[in-house]
N, CA, C, O and the ligand as a Tripos MOL2 file, in Angstrom:
@<TRIPOS>MOLECULE
protein
  309   307    78     0     0
PROTEIN
NO_CHARGES

@<TRIPOS>ATOM
      1 N          -2.6690  -23.1360   12.4710 N.3       1 MET1
      2 CA         -1.2120  -22.7130   12.2990 C.3       1 MET1
      3 C          -0.4540  -23.9020   12.3320 C.2       1 MET1
      4 O          -0.7320  -24.8040   13.1220 O.2       1 MET1
      5 N           0.5400  -23.9740   11.4850 N.am      2 ALA2
      6 CA          1.3410  -25.2400   11.4230 C.3       2 ALA2
      7 C           2.5380  -24.9320   12.5680 C.2       2 ALA2
      8 O           2.8850  -23.7930   12.8820 O.2       2 ALA2
      9 N           3.0320  -26.0200   13.0600 N.am      3 THR3
     10 CA          4.1440  -25.8690   13.9440 C.3       3 THR3
     11 C           5.3740  -25.6990   13.3800 C.2       3 THR3
     12 O           5.5460  -26.3320   12.3380 O.2       3 THR3
     13 N           6.3230  -24.9920   13.7880 N.am      4 ILE4
     14 CA          7.5240  -24.7830   13.2770 C.3       4 ILE4
     15 C           8.7280  -25.0440   14.2630 C.2       4 ILE4
     16 O           8.6300  -24.8860   15.4800 O.2       4 ILE4
     17 N           9.8920  -25.4670   13.6070 N.am      5 SER5
     18 CA         10.8100  -25.9260   14.5220 C.3       5 SER5
     19 C          11.5230  -24.6270   15.2530 C.2       5 SER5
     20 O          11.3880  -23.5030   14.7710 O.2       5 SER5
     21 N          12.2170  -24.8410   16.3390 N.am      6 SER6
     22 CA         12.9070  -23.8170   17.1990 C.3       6 SER6
     23 C          13.8100  -23.2210   16.2300 C.2       6 SER6
     24 O          13.8300  -21.9900   16.2170 O.2       6 SER6
     25 N          14.5620  -23.8400   15.4180 N.am      7 THR7
     26 CA         15.4750  -23.1360   14.5180 C.3       7 THR7
     27 C          14.8720  -22.2550   13.6150 C.2       7 THR7
     28 O          15.4130  -21.1700   13.4000 O.2       7 THR7
     29 N          13.7440  -22.5880   13.0080 N.am      8 GLU8
     30 CA         12.8370  -21.7590   12.2590 C.3       8 GLU8
     31 C          12.3110  -20.7040   12.8210 C.2       8 GLU8
     32 O          12.0960  -19.6940   12.1510 O.2       8 GLU8
     33 N          11.9990  -20.7780   14.2400 N.am      9 GLN9
     34 CA         11.4100  -19.9350   15.1730 C.3       9 GLN9
     35 C          12.5310  -18.7790   15.3700 C.2       9 GLN9
     36 O          12.2520  -17.5800   15.3390 O.2       9 GLN9
     37 N          13.8750  -19.3110   15.5850 N.am     10 SER10
     38 CA         14.7600  -18.1300   15.8450 C.3      10 SER10
     39 C          15.1410  -17.4060   14.5750 C.2      10 SER10
     40 O          15.6810  -16.3050   14.6890 O.2      10 SER10
     41 N          14.9240  -17.8940   13.4170 N.am     11 GLN11
     42 CA         15.1350  -17.4520   12.1900 C.3      11 GLN11
     43 C          13.9020  -16.1940   11.8300 C.2      11 GLN11
     44 O          14.1190  -15.1580   11.2020 O.2      11 GLN11
     45 N          12.7930  -16.5620   12.3310 N.am     12 TYR12
     46 CA         11.7600  -15.6800   12.1760 C.3      12 TYR12
     47 C          12.1330  -14.3180   13.1570 C.2      12 TYR12
     48 O          12.0460  -13.1430   12.8000 O.2      12 TYR12
     49 N          12.5160  -14.7620   14.3220 N.am     13 GLU13
     50 CA         12.7780  -13.7760   15.2450 C.3      13 GLU13
     51 C          13.8670  -12.8320   14.9010 C.2      13 GLU13
     52 O          13.7480  -11.6230   15.0960 O.2      13 GLU13
     53 N          14.9330  -13.3730   14.3880 N.am     14 ARG14
     54 CA         15.9420  -12.4370   13.6490 C.3      14 ARG14
     55 C          15.4330  -11.5120   12.6360 C.2      14 ARG14
     56 O          15.7360  -10.3190   12.6110 O.2      14 ARG14
     57 N          14.4850  -12.2110   11.6220 N.am     15 LEU15
     58 CA         13.9990  -11.4030   10.6180 C.3      15 LEU15
     59 C          12.9020  -10.3350   11.2150 C.2      15 LEU15
     60 O          12.6860   -9.2810   10.6170 O.2      15 LEU15
     61 N          12.2310  -10.6740   12.4210 N.am     16 ALA16
     62 CA         11.2210   -9.7120   12.8790 C.3      16 ALA16
     63 C          12.2570   -8.6640   13.4580 C.2      16 ALA16
     64 O          11.9150   -7.4940   13.2840 O.2      16 ALA16
     65 N          13.2370   -8.8260   13.9920 N.am     17 GLU17
     66 CA         14.3180   -7.7710   14.5710 C.3      17 GLU17
     67 C          14.8050   -6.9530   13.5520 C.2      17 GLU17
     68 O          15.1600   -5.8070   13.8270 O.2      17 GLU17
     69 N          14.8760   -7.4120   12.3390 N.am     18 GLN18
     70 CA         15.2800   -6.5670   11.2010 C.3      18 GLN18
     71 C          14.1680   -5.7860   10.8440 C.2      18 GLN18
     72 O          14.3230   -4.5700   10.7320 O.2      18 GLN18
     73 N          12.8930   -6.3840   10.6180 N.am     19 LEU19
     74 CA         11.7380   -5.6350   10.1690 C.3      19 LEU19
     75 C          11.3730   -4.6710   11.1720 C.2      19 LEU19
     76 O          10.7500   -3.6640   10.8360 O.2      19 LEU19
     77 N          11.7090   -4.8840   12.4150 N.am     20 ALA20
     78 CA         11.3480   -3.6680   13.5190 C.3      20 ALA20
     79 C          12.0700   -2.4410   13.3060 C.2      20 ALA20
     80 O          11.7770   -1.4120   13.9150 O.2      20 ALA20
     81 N          13.0540   -2.5140   12.4210 N.am     21 LEU21
     82 CA         13.9210   -1.2620   12.1380 C.3      21 LEU21
     83 C          13.0520   -0.7000   11.0370 C.2      21 LEU21
     84 O          13.1860    0.5120   10.8670 O.2      21 LEU21
     85 N          12.2640   -1.2690   10.3190 N.am     22 MET22
     86 CA         11.5490   -0.7070    9.1980 C.3      22 MET22
     87 C          10.1060   -0.6270    9.2880 C.2      22 MET22
     88 O           9.3600   -1.3920    8.6770 O.2      22 MET22
     89 N           9.6520    0.4590   10.1840 N.am     23 PRO23
     90 CA          8.1050    0.3510   10.5900 C.3      23 PRO23
     91 C           7.2480    0.5870    9.4890 C.2      23 PRO23
     92 O           6.0980    0.1540    9.5540 O.2      23 PRO23
     93 N           7.7160    1.3500    8.2550 N.am     24 GLU24
     94 CA          6.8320    1.5300    6.9670 C.3      24 GLU24
     95 C           6.5260    0.2420    6.2510 C.2      24 GLU24
     96 O           5.5110    0.0120    5.5930 O.2      24 GLU24
     97 N           7.6490   -0.6560    6.4910 N.am     25 THR25
     98 CA          7.3320   -1.9980    5.8770 C.3      25 THR25
     99 C           6.4780   -2.7950    6.6790 C.2      25 THR25
    100 O           5.5960   -3.5130    6.2100 O.2      25 THR25
    101 N           6.7510   -2.6660    7.9630 N.am     26 VAL26
    102 CA          5.6460   -3.5320    8.6930 C.3      26 VAL26
    103 C           4.2150   -3.0770    8.6630 C.2      26 VAL26
    104 O           3.2450   -3.8230    8.7980 O.2      26 VAL26
    105 N           4.1800   -1.8090    8.4770 N.am     27 ALA27
    106 CA          2.7310   -1.1230    8.3550 C.3      27 ALA27
    107 C           2.1310   -1.6830    7.0840 C.2      27 ALA27
    108 O           0.9870   -2.1370    7.0670 O.2      27 ALA27
    109 N           3.0010   -1.6400    5.9050 N.am     28 ARG28
    110 CA          2.5920   -2.0540    4.5590 C.3      28 ARG28
    111 C           2.1630   -3.6210    4.6220 C.2      28 ARG28
    112 O           1.1250   -3.9920    4.0740 O.2      28 ARG28
    113 N           2.9420   -4.4450    5.2590 N.am     29 LEU29
    114 CA          2.6460   -5.7340    5.1780 C.3      29 LEU29
    115 C           1.4260   -6.0940    6.0580 C.2      29 LEU29
    116 O           0.7600   -7.0980    5.8060 O.2      29 LEU29
    117 N           1.1240   -5.2380    7.1340 N.am     30 LEU30
    118 CA         -0.1010   -5.5070    7.7670 C.3      30 LEU30
    119 C          -1.5320   -4.9270    7.1050 C.2      30 LEU30
    120 O          -2.6690   -5.2860    7.4140 O.2      30 LEU30
    121 N          -1.1830   -4.0210    6.2010 N.am     31 VAL31
    122 CA         -2.3240   -3.4640    5.1020 C.3      31 VAL31
    123 C          -2.4050   -4.5400    3.9820 C.2      31 VAL31
    124 O          -3.5070   -4.9740    3.6460 O.2      31 VAL31
    125 N          -1.2620   -4.9770    3.3980 N.am     32 ASP32
    126 CA         -1.2660   -5.7920    2.2870 C.3      32 ASP32
    127 C          -1.9000   -7.3060    2.8940 C.2      32 ASP32
    128 O          -2.7360   -7.9380    2.2480 O.2      32 ASP32
    129 N          -1.4680   -7.6840    3.9730 N.am     33 HIS33
    130 CA         -1.8140   -9.0080    4.2650 C.3      33 HIS33
    131 C          -2.9930   -9.0610    5.4210 C.2      33 HIS33
    132 O          -2.7900   -9.5140    6.5470 O.2      33 HIS33
    133 N          -3.9720   -8.6490    5.0720 N.am     34 ALA34
    134 CA         -5.3130   -8.5710    5.8610 C.3      34 ALA34
    135 C          -6.2730   -9.6150    5.4000 C.2      34 ALA34
    136 O          -6.2440  -10.0670    4.2550 O.2      34 ALA34
    137 N          -7.0910   -9.9750    6.2780 N.am     35 ALA35
    138 CA         -8.1710  -10.9910    6.0540 C.3      35 ALA35
    139 C          -9.1530  -10.5800    5.3280 C.2      35 ALA35
    140 O          -9.6000   -9.4510    5.5340 O.2      35 ALA35
    141 N          -9.7000  -11.4010    4.3270 N.am     36 ASP36
    142 CA        -10.7830  -11.1120    3.2620 C.3      36 ASP36
    143 C         -11.9380  -11.5440    4.1860 C.2      36 ASP36
    144 O         -11.7720  -11.7880    5.3810 O.2      36 ASP36
    145 N         -13.2180  -11.6280    3.4950 N.am     37 ASP37
    146 CA        -14.5260  -11.9120    3.9670 C.3      37 ASP37
    147 C         -14.5580  -13.3680    4.3680 C.2      37 ASP37
    148 O         -15.3780  -13.7400    5.2080 O.2      37 ASP37
    149 N         -13.6690  -14.2480    3.7850 N.am     38 THR38
    150 CA        -13.8160  -15.6840    4.0340 C.3      38 THR38
    151 C         -12.4980  -16.1080    5.1120 C.2      38 THR38
    152 O         -12.2280  -17.2780    5.3870 O.2      38 THR38
    153 N         -11.8910  -15.1370    5.5520 N.am     39 GLY39
    154 CA        -10.9300  -15.4980    6.4880 C.3      39 GLY39
    155 C          -9.5490  -15.9320    5.7600 C.2      39 GLY39
    156 O          -8.7250  -16.6630    6.3100 O.2      39 GLY39
    157 N          -9.4070  -15.4430    4.5720 N.am     40 ARG40
    158 CA         -8.1100  -15.8250    3.7530 C.3      40 ARG40
    159 C          -7.3000  -14.4570    3.6520 C.2      40 ARG40
    160 O          -7.8550  -13.3730    3.8360 O.2      40 ARG40
    161 N          -6.0950  -14.5690    3.3810 N.am     41 CYS41
    162 CA         -5.2540  -13.4860    3.3280 C.3      41 CYS41
    163 C          -5.3570  -12.9500    1.8930 C.2      41 CYS41
    164 O          -5.3620  -13.7590    0.9650 O.2      41 CYS41
    165 N          -5.4480  -11.4750    1.6310 N.am     42 VAL42
    166 CA         -5.6790  -11.1020    0.3060 C.3      42 VAL42
    167 C          -4.4640  -10.7330   -0.2010 C.2      42 VAL42
    168 O          -4.3390  -10.3210   -1.3550 O.2      42 VAL42
    169 N          -3.3550  -10.8730    0.7450 N.am     43 GLY43
    170 CA         -1.9190  -10.5840   -0.0680 C.3      43 GLY43
    171 C          -1.2740  -11.8280   -0.5730 C.2      43 GLY43
    172 O          -0.5110  -11.7510   -1.5370 O.2      43 GLY43
    173 N          -1.5420  -13.0630    0.0510 N.am     44 CYS44
    174 CA         -1.0650  -14.3100   -0.2850 C.3      44 CYS44
    175 C          -1.8000  -15.0240   -1.4680 C.2      44 CYS44
    176 O          -2.3890  -16.0900   -1.2870 O.2      44 CYS44
    177 N          -1.7530  -14.4800   -2.5320 N.am     45 THR45
    178 CA         -2.7900  -15.1680   -3.5720 C.3      45 THR45
    179 C          -2.0670  -16.1590   -4.3520 C.2      45 THR45
    180 O          -0.8420  -16.2440   -4.4470 O.2      45 THR45
    181 N          -2.9760  -16.9260   -4.9240 N.am     46 ARG46
    182 CA         -2.4970  -18.2710   -5.6620 C.3      46 ARG46
    183 C          -1.9020  -17.5730   -6.9530 C.2      46 ARG46
    184 O          -2.6000  -16.7920   -7.6000 O.2      46 ARG46
    185 N          -0.5210  -17.8860   -7.3390 N.am     47 PRO47
    186 CA          0.1610  -17.3220   -8.5920 C.3      47 PRO47
    187 C          -0.6670  -17.3090   -9.7880 C.2      47 PRO47
    188 O          -1.1770  -18.3550  -10.1890 O.2      47 PRO47
    189 N          -0.8120  -16.3740  -10.2920 N.am     48 GLY48
    190 CA         -1.4830  -16.3220  -11.8220 C.3      48 GLY48
    191 C          -3.0260  -16.0670  -11.7150 C.2      48 GLY48
    192 O          -3.6300  -15.6810  -12.7160 O.2      48 GLY48
    193 N          -3.6870  -16.2750  -10.5150 N.am     49 THR49
    194 CA         -5.0980  -16.2790  -10.4900 C.3      49 THR49
    195 C          -5.6130  -15.0560   -9.4880 C.2      49 THR49
    196 O          -6.7890  -14.7060   -9.5900 O.2      49 THR49
    197 N          -4.8270  -14.4640   -8.6090 N.am     50 GLY50
    198 CA         -5.2220  -13.5430   -7.7260 C.3      50 GLY50
    199 C          -6.1330  -13.8700   -6.5630 C.2      50 GLY50
    200 O          -6.5450  -13.0520   -5.7400 O.2      50 GLY50
    201 N          -6.4100  -15.2330   -6.5970 N.am     51 TYR51
    202 CA         -7.2290  -15.8190   -5.5890 C.3      51 TYR51
    203 C          -6.6320  -15.9710   -4.2600 C.2      51 TYR51
    204 O          -5.5900  -16.6240   -4.1950 O.2      51 TYR51
    205 N          -7.0980  -15.5010   -3.2520 N.am     52 PRO52
    206 CA         -6.5690  -15.5610   -1.9450 C.3      52 PRO52
    207 C          -6.2300  -17.1270   -1.4370 C.2      52 PRO52
    208 O          -7.1740  -17.8990   -1.2680 O.2      52 PRO52
    209 N          -5.0680  -17.4990   -1.2360 N.am     53 ALA53
    210 CA         -4.7390  -18.8960   -1.0440 C.3      53 ALA53
    211 C          -4.4330  -19.3660    0.3680 C.2      53 ALA53
    212 O          -4.4770  -20.5330    0.7580 O.2      53 ALA53
    213 N          -4.1110  -18.2730    1.0880 N.am     54 ARG54
    214 CA         -3.7080  -18.7420    2.5390 C.3      54 ARG54
    215 C          -4.4530  -18.2360    3.5600 C.2      54 ARG54
    216 O          -4.8570  -17.0740    3.5380 O.2      54 ARG54
    217 N          -4.7290  -19.1690    4.6670 N.am     55 VAL55
    218 CA         -5.7130  -18.7730    5.7350 C.3      55 VAL55
    219 C          -5.1220  -17.7010    6.3980 C.2      55 VAL55
    220 O          -3.8970  -17.7680    6.4990 O.2      55 VAL55
    221 N          -5.7470  -16.6070    6.9350 N.am     56 HIS56
    222 CA         -5.2380  -15.6000    7.7500 C.3      56 HIS56
    223 C          -5.2640  -15.9360    9.1540 C.2      56 HIS56
    224 O          -6.2200  -16.5850    9.5780 O.2      56 HIS56
    225 N          -4.2590  -15.5470    9.9910 N.am     57 PRO57
    226 CA         -3.0370  -14.6930    9.6190 C.3      57 PRO57
    227 C          -1.9620  -15.7010    8.8260 C.2      57 PRO57
    228 O          -1.7140  -16.8640    9.1430 O.2      57 PRO57
    229 N          -1.4870  -15.0720    7.8980 N.am     58 CYS58
    230 CA         -0.4150  -15.7560    7.1330 C.3      58 CYS58
    231 C           0.7900  -15.4850    7.8230 C.2      58 CYS58
    232 O           0.8480  -14.7590    8.8140 O.2      58 CYS58
    233 N           1.8920  -16.1490    7.2300 N.am     59 THR59
    234 CA          3.3640  -16.1370    7.7660 C.3      59 THR59
    235 C           3.7070  -14.5840    7.6840 C.2      59 THR59
    236 O           4.2930  -14.0660    8.6340 O.2      59 THR59
    237 N           3.3980  -13.9260    6.7070 N.am     60 LEU60
    238 CA          3.9610  -12.3970    6.5070 C.3      60 LEU60
    239 C           3.4270  -11.5860    7.7480 C.2      60 LEU60
    240 O           4.0980  -10.8660    8.4870 O.2      60 LEU60
    241 N           1.9950  -11.8720    7.8260 N.am     61 HIS61
    242 CA          1.1650  -11.0850    8.6950 C.3      61 HIS61
    243 C           1.7040  -11.2800   10.2250 C.2      61 HIS61
    244 O           1.8570  -10.3410   11.0070 O.2      61 HIS61
    245 N           1.9440  -12.5220   10.4980 N.am     62 ARG62
    246 CA          2.4590  -12.9130   11.7820 C.3      62 ARG62
    247 C           3.9270  -12.3390   12.0860 C.2      62 ARG62
    248 O           4.1640  -11.8330   13.1830 O.2      62 ARG62
    249 N           4.8280  -12.4250   11.1640 N.am     63 LEU63
    250 CA          5.8180  -11.8250   11.0160 C.3      63 LEU63
    251 C           5.8300  -10.1830   11.3390 C.2      63 LEU63
    252 O           6.6490   -9.5830   12.0360 O.2      63 LEU63
    253 N           4.8170   -9.7050   10.7120 N.am     64 ALA64
    254 CA          4.7940   -8.2070   10.9440 C.3      64 ALA64
    255 C           4.4570   -7.9660   12.4290 C.2      64 ALA64
    256 O           5.0540   -7.0710   13.0270 O.2      64 ALA64
    257 N           3.5830   -8.6770   13.0190 N.am     65 LEU65
    258 CA          3.0970   -8.8390   14.3000 C.3      65 LEU65
    259 C           4.2780   -9.0720   15.2970 C.2      65 LEU65
    260 O           4.2670   -8.4230   16.3430 O.2      65 LEU65
    261 N           5.2160   -9.8800   15.0710 N.am     66 MET66
    262 CA          6.3800  -10.1550   15.7360 C.3      66 MET66
    263 C           7.3240   -8.9450   15.6340 C.2      66 MET66
    264 O           8.0990   -8.7480   16.5690 O.2      66 MET66
    265 N           7.3220   -8.1630   14.6290 N.am     67 ALA67
    266 CA          8.1750   -7.0300   14.5670 C.3      67 ALA67
    267 C           7.7280   -5.8720   15.2650 C.2      67 ALA67
    268 O           8.5310   -5.0480   15.7020 O.2      67 ALA67
    269 N           6.2260   -5.7350   15.4230 N.am     68 LEU68
    270 CA          5.7290   -4.8190   16.2390 C.3      68 LEU68
    271 C           6.1680   -5.0890   17.7260 C.2      68 LEU68
    272 O           6.7310   -4.2610   18.4420 O.2      68 LEU68
    273 N           5.8150   -6.4140   18.0930 N.am     69 ALA69
    274 CA          6.3860   -6.6840   19.5100 C.3      69 ALA69
    275 C           7.7940   -6.4640   19.6120 C.2      69 ALA69
    276 O           8.1310   -5.9350   20.6710 O.2      69 ALA69
    277 N           8.6750   -6.7160   18.8320 N.am     70 VAL70
    278 CA         10.1080   -6.3070   18.9570 C.3      70 VAL70
    279 C          10.1700   -4.7220   19.1490 C.2      70 VAL70
    280 O          10.8670   -4.1990   20.0190 O.2      70 VAL70
    281 N           9.4680   -4.0950   18.3560 N.am     71 ARG71
    282 CA          9.5690   -2.5080   18.6320 C.3      71 ARG71
    283 C           9.2210   -2.1600   19.8440 C.2      71 ARG71
    284 O           9.8730   -1.3140   20.4550 O.2      71 ARG71
    285 N           8.0010   -2.8360   20.4410 N.am     72 ARG72
    286 CA          7.7230   -2.5040   21.7650 C.3      72 ARG72
    287 C           8.6500   -2.7550   22.8390 C.2      72 ARG72
    288 O           8.7690   -2.0050   23.8080 O.2      72 ARG72
    289 N           9.3810   -3.9350   22.6410 N.am     73 ARG73
    290 CA         10.3800   -4.3460   23.5520 C.3      73 ARG73
    291 C          11.5040   -3.1930   23.4220 C.2      73 ARG73
    292 O          11.9960   -2.6960   24.4350 O.2      73 ARG73
    293 N          11.8170   -2.8650   22.3520 N.am     74 MET74
    294 CA         12.9750   -1.9160   22.1450 C.3      74 MET74
    295 C          12.4680   -0.4410   22.8290 C.2      74 MET74
    296 O          13.2590    0.3190   23.3890 O.2      74 MET74
    297 N          11.1890   -0.2010   22.7030 N.am     75 GLY75
    298 CA         10.9610    1.1470   23.2870 C.3      75 GLY75
    299 C          10.8970    1.1320   24.7600 C.2      75 GLY75
    300 O          10.9210    2.1640   25.4310 O.2      75 GLY75
    301 N          10.8100   -0.1230   25.2790 N.am     76 GLU76
    302 CA         10.7150   -0.1780   26.7070 C.3      76 GLU76
    303 C          12.2710   -0.0640   27.4200 C.2      76 GLU76
    304 O          12.5070    0.2190   28.5940 O.2      76 GLU76
    305 N          13.1640   -0.3450   26.4360 N.am     77 ARG77
    306 CA         14.6790   -0.3080   27.0930 C.3      77 ARG77
    307 C          14.9200    1.1660   27.4570 C.2      77 ARG77
    308 O          15.9830    1.5080   27.9740 O.2      77 ARG77
    309 ZN         -0.5930  -12.8750    3.4670 Zn       78 ZN78
@<TRIPOS>BOND
     1     1     2 1
     2     2     3 1
     3     3     4 2
     4     3     5 am
     5     5     6 1
     6     6     7 1
     7     7     8 2
     8     7     9 am
     9     9    10 1
    10    10    11 1
    11    11    12 2
    12    11    13 am
    13    13    14 1
    14    14    15 1
    15    15    16 2
    16    15    17 am
    17    17    18 1
    18    18    19 1
    19    19    20 2
    20    19    21 am
    21    21    22 1
    22    22    23 1
    23    23    24 2
    24    23    25 am
    25    25    26 1
    26    26    27 1
    27    27    28 2
    28    27    29 am
    29    29    30 1
    30    30    31 1
    31    31    32 2
    32    31    33 am
    33    33    34 1
    34    34    35 1
    35    35    36 2
    36    35    37 am
    37    37    38 1
    38    38    39 1
    39    39    40 2
    40    39    41 am
    41    41    42 1
    42    42    43 1
    43    43    44 2
    44    43    45 am
    45    45    46 1
    46    46    47 1
    47    47    48 2
    48    47    49 am
    49    49    50 1
    50    50    51 1
    51    51    52 2
    52    51    53 am
    53    53    54 1
    54    54    55 1
    55    55    56 2
    56    55    57 am
    57    57    58 1
    58    58    59 1
    59    59    60 2
    60    59    61 am
    61    61    62 1
    62    62    63 1
    63    63    64 2
    64    63    65 am
    65    65    66 1
    66    66    67 1
    67    67    68 2
    68    67    69 am
    69    69    70 1
    70    70    71 1
    71    71    72 2
    72    71    73 am
    73    73    74 1
    74    74    75 1
    75    75    76 2
    76    75    77 am
    77    77    78 1
    78    78    79 1
    79    79    80 2
    80    79    81 am
    81    81    82 1
    82    82    83 1
    83    83    84 2
    84    83    85 am
    85    85    86 1
    86    86    87 1
    87    87    88 2
    88    87    89 am
    89    89    90 1
    90    90    91 1
    91    91    92 2
    92    91    93 am
    93    93    94 1
    94    94    95 1
    95    95    96 2
    96    95    97 am
    97    97    98 1
    98    98    99 1
    99    99   100 2
   100    99   101 am
   101   101   102 1
   102   102   103 1
   103   103   104 2
   104   103   105 am
   105   105   106 1
   106   106   107 1
   107   107   108 2
   108   107   109 am
   109   109   110 1
   110   110   111 1
   111   111   112 2
   112   111   113 am
   113   113   114 1
   114   114   115 1
   115   115   116 2
   116   115   117 am
   117   117   118 1
   118   118   119 1
   119   119   120 2
   120   119   121 am
   121   121   122 1
   122   122   123 1
   123   123   124 2
   124   123   125 am
   125   125   126 1
   126   126   127 1
   127   127   128 2
   128   127   129 am
   129   129   130 1
   130   130   131 1
   131   131   132 2
   132   131   133 am
   133   133   134 1
   134   134   135 1
   135   135   136 2
   136   135   137 am
   137   137   138 1
   138   138   139 1
   139   139   140 2
   140   139   141 am
   141   141   142 1
   142   142   143 1
   143   143   144 2
   144   143   145 am
   145   145   146 1
   146   146   147 1
   147   147   148 2
   148   147   149 am
   149   149   150 1
   150   150   151 1
   151   151   152 2
   152   151   153 am
   153   153   154 1
   154   154   155 1
   155   155   156 2
   156   155   157 am
   157   157   158 1
   158   158   159 1
   159   159   160 2
   160   159   161 am
   161   161   162 1
   162   162   163 1
   163   163   164 2
   164   163   165 am
   165   165   166 1
   166   166   167 1
   167   167   168 2
   168   167   169 am
   169   169   170 1
   170   170   171 1
   171   171   172 2
   172   171   173 am
   173   173   174 1
   174   174   175 1
   175   175   176 2
   176   175   177 am
   177   177   178 1
   178   178   179 1
   179   179   180 2
   180   179   181 am
   181   181   182 1
   182   182   183 1
   183   183   184 2
   184   183   185 am
   185   185   186 1
   186   186   187 1
   187   187   188 2
   188   187   189 am
   189   189   190 1
   190   190   191 1
   191   191   192 2
   192   191   193 am
   193   193   194 1
   194   194   195 1
   195   195   196 2
   196   195   197 am
   197   197   198 1
   198   198   199 1
   199   199   200 2
   200   199   201 am
   201   201   202 1
   202   202   203 1
   203   203   204 2
   204   203   205 am
   205   205   206 1
   206   206   207 1
   207   207   208 2
   208   207   209 am
   209   209   210 1
   210   210   211 1
   211   211   212 2
   212   211   213 am
   213   213   214 1
   214   214   215 1
   215   215   216 2
   216   215   217 am
   217   217   218 1
   218   218   219 1
   219   219   220 2
   220   219   221 am
   221   221   222 1
   222   222   223 1
   223   223   224 2
   224   223   225 am
   225   225   226 1
   226   226   227 1
   227   227   228 2
   228   227   229 am
   229   229   230 1
   230   230   231 1
   231   231   232 2
   232   231   233 am
   233   233   234 1
   234   234   235 1
   235   235   236 2
   236   235   237 am
   237   237   238 1
   238   238   239 1
   239   239   240 2
   240   239   241 am
   241   241   242 1
   242   242   243 1
   243   243   244 2
   244   243   245 am
   245   245   246 1
   246   246   247 1
   247   247   248 2
   248   247   249 am
   249   249   250 1
   250   250   251 1
   251   251   252 2
   252   251   253 am
   253   253   254 1
   254   254   255 1
   255   255   256 2
   256   255   257 am
   257   257   258 1
   258   258   259 1
   259   259   260 2
   260   259   261 am
   261   261   262 1
   262   262   263 1
   263   263   264 2
   264   263   265 am
   265   265   266 1
   266   266   267 1
   267   267   268 2
   268   267   269 am
   269   269   270 1
   270   270   271 1
   271   271   272 2
   272   271   273 am
   273   273   274 1
   274   274   275 1
   275   275   276 2
   276   275   277 am
   277   277   278 1
   278   278   279 1
   279   279   280 2
   280   279   281 am
   281   281   282 1
   282   282   283 1
   283   283   284 2
   284   283   285 am
   285   285   286 1
   286   286   287 1
   287   287   288 2
   288   287   289 am
   289   289   290 1
   290   290   291 1
   291   291   292 2
   292   291   293 am
   293   293   294 1
   294   294   295 1
   295   295   296 2
   296   295   297 am
   297   297   298 1
   298   298   299 1
   299   299   300 2
   300   299   301 am
   301   301   302 1
   302   302   303 1
   303   303   304 2
   304   303   305 am
   305   305   306 1
   306   306   307 1
   307   307   308 2
@<TRIPOS>SUBSTRUCTURE
     1 MET1         2 RESIDUE 1 A MET
     2 ALA2         6 RESIDUE 1 A ALA
     3 THR3        10 RESIDUE 1 A THR
     4 ILE4        14 RESIDUE 1 A ILE
     5 SER5        18 RESIDUE 1 A SER
     6 SER6        22 RESIDUE 1 A SER
     7 THR7        26 RESIDUE 1 A THR
     8 GLU8        30 RESIDUE 1 A GLU
     9 GLN9        34 RESIDUE 1 A GLN
    10 SER10       38 RESIDUE 1 A SER
    11 GLN11       42 RESIDUE 1 A GLN
    12 TYR12       46 RESIDUE 1 A TYR
    13 GLU13       50 RESIDUE 1 A GLU
    14 ARG14       54 RESIDUE 1 A ARG
    15 LEU15       58 RESIDUE 1 A LEU
    16 ALA16       62 RESIDUE 1 A ALA
    17 GLU17       66 RESIDUE 1 A GLU
    18 GLN18       70 RESIDUE 1 A GLN
    19 LEU19       74 RESIDUE 1 A LEU
    20 ALA20       78 RESIDUE 1 A ALA
    21 LEU21       82 RESIDUE 1 A LEU
    22 MET22       86 RESIDUE 1 A MET
    23 PRO23       90 RESIDUE 1 A PRO
    24 GLU24       94 RESIDUE 1 A GLU
    25 THR25       98 RESIDUE 1 A THR
    26 VAL26      102 RESIDUE 1 A VAL
    27 ALA27      106 RESIDUE 1 A ALA
    28 ARG28      110 RESIDUE 1 A ARG
    29 LEU29      114 RESIDUE 1 A LEU
    30 LEU30      118 RESIDUE 1 A LEU
    31 VAL31      122 RESIDUE 1 A VAL
    32 ASP32      126 RESIDUE 1 A ASP
    33 HIS33      130 RESIDUE 1 A HIS
    34 ALA34      134 RESIDUE 1 A ALA
    35 ALA35      138 RESIDUE 1 A ALA
    36 ASP36      142 RESIDUE 1 A ASP
    37 ASP37      146 RESIDUE 1 A ASP
    38 THR38      150 RESIDUE 1 A THR
    39 GLY39      154 RESIDUE 1 A GLY
    40 ARG40      158 RESIDUE 1 A ARG
    41 CYS41      162 RESIDUE 1 A CYS
    42 VAL42      166 RESIDUE 1 A VAL
    43 GLY43      170 RESIDUE 1 A GLY
    44 CYS44      174 RESIDUE 1 A CYS
    45 THR45      178 RESIDUE 1 A THR
    46 ARG46      182 RESIDUE 1 A ARG
    47 PRO47      186 RESIDUE 1 A PRO
    48 GLY48      190 RESIDUE 1 A GLY
    49 THR49      194 RESIDUE 1 A THR
    50 GLY50      198 RESIDUE 1 A GLY
    51 TYR51      202 RESIDUE 1 A TYR
    52 PRO52      206 RESIDUE 1 A PRO
    53 ALA53      210 RESIDUE 1 A ALA
    54 ARG54      214 RESIDUE 1 A ARG
    55 VAL55      218 RESIDUE 1 A VAL
    56 HIS56      222 RESIDUE 1 A HIS
    57 PRO57      226 RESIDUE 1 A PRO
    58 CYS58      230 RESIDUE 1 A CYS
    59 THR59      234 RESIDUE 1 A THR
    60 LEU60      238 RESIDUE 1 A LEU
    61 HIS61      242 RESIDUE 1 A HIS
    62 ARG62      246 RESIDUE 1 A ARG
    63 LEU63      250 RESIDUE 1 A LEU
    64 ALA64      254 RESIDUE 1 A ALA
    65 LEU65      258 RESIDUE 1 A LEU
    66 MET66      262 RESIDUE 1 A MET
    67 ALA67      266 RESIDUE 1 A ALA
    68 LEU68      270 RESIDUE 1 A LEU
    69 ALA69      274 RESIDUE 1 A ALA
    70 VAL70      278 RESIDUE 1 A VAL
    71 ARG71      282 RESIDUE 1 A ARG
    72 ARG72      286 RESIDUE 1 A ARG
    73 ARG73      290 RESIDUE 1 A ARG
    74 MET74      294 RESIDUE 1 A MET
    75 GLY75      298 RESIDUE 1 A GLY
    76 GLU76      302 RESIDUE 1 A GLU
    77 ARG77      306 RESIDUE 1 A ARG
    78 ZN78       309 GROUP 0 **** ****
């Protein structure tokens, strides 16, 4: 996993907070961005080839997980 700056981190958190309000989108992302047999994301394919290009968990999968964590926090309030 690449390290990301704190600015990017808070942008991801804001995005995750928005996503947390869209549970169907979060579920869709988790289904579409699952790992294949070789540990790569089946949703993040190389353009034009359909070949999985990203190591799983990809950015979108992690974002969906963050959104789930936000939902849990919202549920606890
Ligand atoms: Zn992906």
